[in-house]
C-alpha positions as CSV (number, residue, x, y, z in Angstrom):
1,M,49.7,12.3,-4.6
2,R,47.2,11.6,-1.8
3,Y,48.3,12.3,1.7
4,D,46.8,10.8,4.9
5,R,48.6,11.3,7.9
6,M,49.8,8.6,9.7
7,P,48.5,7.0,13.3
8,I,52.5,6.5,14.6
9,E,52.9,10.4,13.5
10,I,49.4,11.5,14.8
11,E,49.7,9.7,18.4
12,A,53.8,10.1,18.6
13,P,55.1,11.0,21.7
14,E,56.0,14.4,20.4
15,E,52.6,15.6,19.4
16,Y,51.3,14.2,23.0
17,G,54.0,15.9,25.0
18,Y,56.8,14.6,26.0
19,E,55.8,16.2,29.3
20,N,53.2,13.7,29.5
21,I,54.6,10.6,29.1
22,R,56.9,9.2,32.5
23,C,57.8,6.4,30.9
24,N,58.2,6.3,27.1
25,L,58.5,2.9,25.3
26,S,57.1,4.2,22.2
27,E,60.6,5.8,20.6
28,S,62.5,3.4,17.8
29,S,66.0,4.8,18.8
30,F,68.5,5.3,21.1
31,T,68.6,7.8,23.4
32,D,69.1,11.6,22.3
33,Q,72.2,12.5,21.6
34,T,73.5,16.0,22.3
35,L,76.5,18.1,21.3
36,E,78.1,17.5,24.2
37,S,76.9,13.9,25.0
38,L,79.2,13.6,21.7
39,D,81.9,16.2,22.7
40,L,81.5,17.9,19.1
41,K,81.4,21.7,18.5
42,I,80.3,22.7,15.1
43,P,83.0,24.8,13.5
44,N,82.5,28.0,11.3
45,L,81.5,26.6,8.5
46,K,80.3,28.0,5.3
47,L,76.6,28.1,4.9
48,I,76.6,27.0,1.2
49,Y,74.9,24.9,-0.7
50,N,76.7,21.7,-0.4
51,E,77.3,18.7,-3.0
52,H,73.9,17.5,-4.5
53,R,74.7,13.5,-3.3
54,G,76.0,15.0,0.0
55,G,79.7,15.8,0.9
56,K,82.5,13.3,-0.5
57,K,84.1,12.3,2.8
58,L,80.5,11.4,4.2
59,R,79.7,9.1,1.0
60,K,83.3,7.7,1.8
61,L,82.4,7.0,5.4
62,V,79.0,5.1,4.2
63,A,80.9,3.4,1.5
64,S,83.5,2.0,3.8
65,G,80.9,-0.3,5.6
66,G,80.6,-2.7,2.8
67,D,82.2,-4.7,0.1
68,S,82.9,-3.3,-3.1
69,L,81.2,0.0,-2.2
70,H,81.9,3.1,-3.6
71,E,81.4,7.3,-2.2
72,D,79.2,7.4,-5.8
73,D,76.9,4.3,-5.0
74,V,75.9,6.4,-2.3
75,L,73.5,9.2,-2.2
76,I,72.7,11.4,1.4
77,T,69.1,12.0,2.1
78,S,67.1,13.7,4.4
79,G,66.7,10.7,7.2
80,A,65.9,6.9,5.9
81,A,62.4,8.5,5.4
82,G,63.7,11.0,2.9
83,A,65.5,8.2,1.5
84,L,62.2,5.7,1.3
85,F,60.4,9.2,-0.6
86,V,63.0,9.5,-3.3
87,I,62.9,5.4,-3.9
88,S,59.1,5.4,-3.9
89,T,58.3,8.9,-6.1
90,S,60.7,8.2,-8.6
91,Q,60.1,4.3,-9.3
92,L,56.2,4.0,-8.8
93,N,53.5,5.0,-10.2
94,P,49.6,4.1,-10.3
95,E,50.6,1.2,-12.8
96,S,53.3,0.0,-10.5
97,H,53.2,-3.1,-8.2
98,L,54.4,-3.4,-5.2
99,V,55.4,-6.1,-2.7
100,V,56.3,-5.4,0.7
101,V,56.5,-7.3,4.2
102,R,54.1,-6.4,7.0
103,P,54.0,-5.0,9.9
104,N,56.5,-2.6,8.7
105,Y,57.7,1.2,9.0
106,S,54.8,3.0,7.8
107,T,56.6,5.1,5.4
108,N,57.1,1.9,3.4
109,I,53.6,1.5,2.9
110,E,51.8,4.5,3.1
111,T,54.1,6.6,0.4
112,P,53.2,4.0,-2.4
113,R,49.7,3.9,-1.0
114,A,49.7,7.9,-1.8
115,I,51.4,7.6,-5.3
116,G,48.1,5.0,-6.0
117,C,50.3,1.7,-7.0
118,E,48.9,-1.7,-6.5
119,I,50.4,-3.1,-3.3
120,S,51.0,-6.7,-2.4
121,F,51.3,-7.6,1.2
122,I,53.4,-10.6,2.9
123,D,52.2,-10.9,6.4
124,L,54.5,-11.8,8.7
125,T,53.3,-13.8,11.8
126,Y,54.5,-14.6,15.4
127,E,53.8,-18.7,14.6
128,D,56.5,-18.4,11.7
129,Q,58.8,-16.1,14.3
130,F,58.3,-13.5,11.7
131,Q,60.5,-14.8,9.1
132,I,60.2,-14.0,5.7
133,N,58.8,-16.6,3.1
134,V,61.1,-16.3,0.1
135,A,58.4,-18.1,-2.1
136,A,55.8,-16.5,-0.7
137,I,57.3,-13.4,-1.9
138,E,58.4,-14.7,-5.2
139,A,54.4,-15.9,-5.8
140,S,52.9,-12.1,-5.4
141,I,55.8,-10.8,-8.1
142,K,53.8,-9.6,-11.2
143,R,55.2,-8.0,-14.7
144,N,54.5,-4.9,-13.4
145,T,56.0,-5.2,-10.0
146,K,58.7,-2.8,-9.5
147,I,60.0,-2.9,-5.6
148,V,60.1,-6.2,-3.4
149,S,60.5,-4.2,0.1
150,I,61.3,-5.7,3.3
151,T,62.7,-4.1,6.6
152,C,66.2,-5.8,8.1
153,P,66.6,-5.8,11.6
154,H,62.5,-5.8,11.2
155,N,60.5,-3.5,12.5
156,P,58.7,-3.2,14.9
157,T,59.8,-6.8,15.9
158,G,63.9,-6.5,15.9
159,T,63.9,-10.2,13.8
160,L,66.3,-11.1,11.3
161,I,66.7,-12.6,7.9
162,S,68.9,-15.2,7.3
163,E,71.8,-14.3,5.0
164,D,70.9,-17.4,2.9
165,S,67.4,-16.1,2.7
166,L,68.9,-12.6,1.8
167,R,70.6,-13.7,-0.6
168,Q,68.3,-15.9,-2.1
169,L,65.6,-12.5,-2.5
170,V,68.5,-11.2,-4.3
171,A,68.2,-13.7,-7.0
172,V,64.5,-13.8,-6.8
173,T,64.3,-10.0,-7.6
174,K,67.2,-10.4,-10.1
175,K,65.3,-13.0,-11.9
176,H,62.2,-10.8,-12.0
177,N,63.3,-7.9,-13.2
178,C,62.5,-5.9,-10.3
179,L,64.2,-4.3,-7.5
180,L,64.4,-5.3,-4.2
181,L,64.7,-2.2,-1.4
182,V,66.2,-3.0,1.7
183,D,65.3,-0.8,5.0
184,E,68.4,-1.3,7.4
185,T,68.1,1.6,9.4
186,Y,68.6,-0.8,12.7
187,R,71.7,-2.5,11.0
188,D,74.4,-1.4,13.0
189,I,73.3,-2.7,16.3
190,S,73.8,-6.7,16.1
191,Y,73.3,-9.1,18.4
192,G,74.9,-11.9,16.8
193,S,76.7,-11.6,13.3
194,Q,75.7,-8.7,10.8
195,L,74.7,-9.5,7.3
196,P,76.4,-7.5,5.1
197,I,74.8,-4.7,3.2
198,A,72.6,-5.4,0.9
199,A,73.1,-3.0,-1.8
200,S,76.6,-4.5,-2.0
201,L,74.7,-8.4,-3.3
202,G,73.4,-6.5,-6.1
203,D,72.9,-3.7,-8.9
204,H,69.0,-4.0,-8.7
205,V,69.7,-3.6,-4.7
206,I,68.7,-0.9,-2.7
207,S,69.7,-0.2,0.9
208,V,68.6,2.7,3.0
209,C,69.6,3.7,6.5
210,S,70.1,6.8,8.9
211,L,72.1,7.7,12.1
212,S,68.4,8.0,13.4
213,K,67.9,5.1,15.6
214,S,71.1,3.7,16.2
215,F,72.9,6.6,16.6
216,G,70.4,8.3,18.6
217,A,70.6,11.7,16.4
218,P,67.5,12.2,14.8
219,G,67.7,15.9,14.9
220,I,70.5,16.0,12.4
221,R,68.2,14.7,9.9
222,V,70.6,12.7,7.5
223,G,70.0,9.4,6.2
224,W,71.4,7.9,2.6
225,L,70.2,4.8,0.4
226,I,73.0,2.9,-1.4
227,C,73.0,1.5,-5.0
228,K,75.5,0.3,-7.5
229,D,73.1,1.2,-10.6
230,Q,74.5,4.6,-11.6
231,S,71.6,5.2,-13.8
232,L,68.9,4.9,-10.8
233,Q,71.2,6.8,-9.2
234,T,71.2,9.4,-11.3
235,T,67.4,9.1,-11.0
236,F,67.8,9.7,-7.5
237,L,69.8,12.5,-7.5
238,A,67.0,14.5,-9.8
239,A,64.6,13.4,-7.0
240,K,66.8,14.8,-4.6
241,E,67.0,18.2,-5.6
242,Q,64.1,18.7,-7.0
243,M,62.9,18.2,-3.0
244,S,65.8,20.0,-1.2
245,I,68.7,20.8,-4.1
246,S,71.9,19.3,-1.3
247,G,71.7,18.8,2.3
248,S,72.7,20.7,5.4
249,V,76.0,21.7,5.6
250,I,75.8,21.4,10.0
251,D,73.9,18.0,9.6
252,E,76.6,16.8,7.6
253,W,79.4,18.0,9.7
254,I,78.0,16.6,12.5
255,A,77.3,12.9,10.5
256,E,81.2,13.0,9.6
257,Q,82.3,13.1,13.0
258,L,79.9,10.4,14.0
259,L,80.8,7.9,11.6
260,A,84.6,8.6,11.8
261,R,84.2,7.1,15.2
262,K,81.5,4.8,14.3
263,S,83.3,1.8,15.7
264,E,83.9,3.2,19.4
265,I,80.4,4.8,19.3
266,L,78.5,1.2,18.2
267,Q,80.4,-0.6,20.8
268,V,79.5,1.5,23.7
269,T,75.3,1.4,22.5
270,T,75.3,-2.4,21.7
271,A,76.9,-3.7,24.8
272,E,74.3,-1.2,26.6
273,M,71.0,-2.6,24.5
274,K,71.9,-5.8,25.3
275,I,71.8,-5.3,28.7
276,R,68.4,-3.4,28.3
277,R,67.3,-6.1,25.8
278,S,67.8,-8.7,28.7
279,I,65.9,-6.9,31.6
280,V,63.3,-7.2,28.7
281,A,63.8,-10.9,28.3
282,A,63.9,-11.2,31.8
283,W,60.3,-9.7,32.2
284,I,58.4,-11.3,29.4
285,E,59.9,-14.8,30.8
286,K,57.9,-14.3,33.7
287,E,54.8,-12.7,32.4
288,E,52.2,-15.1,31.6
289,L,50.1,-13.2,29.6
290,L,52.5,-11.7,26.6
291,E,54.8,-13.2,24.1
292,W,57.4,-12.1,21.9
293,V,59.8,-13.0,19.4
294,Q,63.5,-12.1,20.9
295,P,65.5,-9.3,18.8
296,E,68.5,-10.3,17.2
297,G,68.9,-6.8,16.1
298,G,68.1,-3.1,16.3
299,I,66.4,-1.6,19.6
300,V,62.4,-2.1,19.6
301,C,60.3,-5.5,20.1
302,F,56.6,-6.7,19.3
303,P,54.9,-8.4,22.4
304,R,51.8,-9.9,21.8
305,M,49.2,-10.4,25.0
306,T,48.4,-13.9,25.1
307,R,44.8,-12.9,26.0
308,E,42.4,-9.5,25.9
309,P,43.4,-7.1,28.9
310,V,41.0,-6.6,31.5
311,G,38.8,-3.4,29.6
312,G,40.2,-4.5,26.6
313,T,42.7,-2.7,24.7
314,A,41.7,0.8,24.2
315,G,41.1,1.0,28.1
316,F,44.9,-1.2,28.6
317,Y,46.5,1.8,26.8
318,K,44.6,4.6,28.3
319,R,45.0,3.1,31.8
320,L,48.8,2.6,30.4
321,L,49.3,6.8,29.9
322,E,47.0,8.2,32.0
323,V,47.5,6.6,35.3
324,H,51.0,5.2,35.3
325,G,52.7,7.8,32.8
326,T,53.9,4.9,30.5
327,Y,53.7,5.2,26.3
328,V,54.1,2.0,24.2
329,G,53.6,1.8,20.1
330,P,50.2,0.1,20.0
331,G,49.4,-2.5,17.0
332,H,47.5,-0.2,14.7
333,W,50.8,1.7,14.4
334,F,51.6,-0.8,12.3
335,E,48.8,-2.5,10.8
336,M,48.3,-4.5,13.5
337,P,45.7,-5.5,16.3
338,D,46.3,-3.9,19.0
339,T,46.8,-6.9,21.5
340,S,50.1,-6.4,19.7
341,F,52.7,-4.1,20.8
342,R,56.2,-2.4,20.2
343,V,58.3,-1.0,23.4
344,G,61.1,0.6,22.5
345,Y,64.6,-1.1,24.8
346,G,66.8,1.8,24.2
347,W,65.7,5.5,24.4
348,S,64.5,5.7,28.3
349,T,66.4,5.3,31.2
350,R,67.2,1.6,32.8
351,S,65.2,2.8,35.5
352,E,62.2,4.1,33.3
353,L,62.0,0.3,31.1
354,E,61.9,-1.2,34.5
355,E,58.9,1.0,35.6
356,G,57.5,1.1,32.3
357,L,57.3,-2.8,32.0
358,E,56.0,-3.5,35.7
359,A,53.0,-0.8,34.9
360,I,52.6,-2.9,31.4
361,S,52.2,-5.8,33.6
362,K,49.7,-4.1,36.6
363,V,47.4,-2.5,34.0
364,L,46.8,-6.0,32.2
365,R,45.6,-7.2,35.0
366,E,43.9,-3.9,36.9
367,L,40.9,-2.0,35.8
């Protein structure tokens, strides 16, 4: 495999330096939590190799979120990124073909590129409200297609596929004997009805999620993949064992505590994110130099400039950061033009969010 660093990681705020950013709207997660804010005190855990699949209690908590799911359908991984790496490296090779939606989270594209497989992109557009065209996906499937890969809620736009379209995709991929991978990292925050866990809809469907985004706990590196095909699960487990053997006892204990209080935590978080989304919506409504598709889930959105900013896009991002201390995720992080950018409205404080949005409006107009 050939590895190249991803722009989204090269330019990540932790690489640039958090101390250099005042209004950080580039983050894709809820506010980072602490053990104290979560009212957690780590007990005197025995630091053993734990169960390779992940602790049974933790896997039961994950499986409880979907109909017909069992703890043996769950594999605990090192974040959603670890799950995606396990899936790609075990299922793809240079002779394989992948169909993937774009824009997308970089790992869903870059790991298959490192493997060297053929990739067909299904590009989503503002004009279509970033909705997936199932017919276009089916038309892209070939005899050697191993995986069709989507995100839902979509990263970076926060849009949702309809349940009818999701079920159509399940049927299409089953018909063509390929896997359907659904990155559900933002599933836990929804502003309307919530879709079923995709893996509950078919044995060939794989769901990926984590505690990094909706729970504000990226530092514990706990994610998972769900798949009801036990033969695939054996392969995924073998891949995990060769990478890390098992997960962290401490991380998994924290994850258990969070998922045991899932309803309580998400009720508070979702209520706050609705307020944050309304702040962004009110700003967009009066900002004639930007347009968006309103997110229906998650905590990110993807505004687009209606005209080139004063001084061009490179100058826009430079002034926004260096003069106003505001950081957003430029379009090239997602292989899109830099006239679009991701705004994360869940990580900063409300006042920082409002200040950052005001800065964007200023820099769109000023040199």
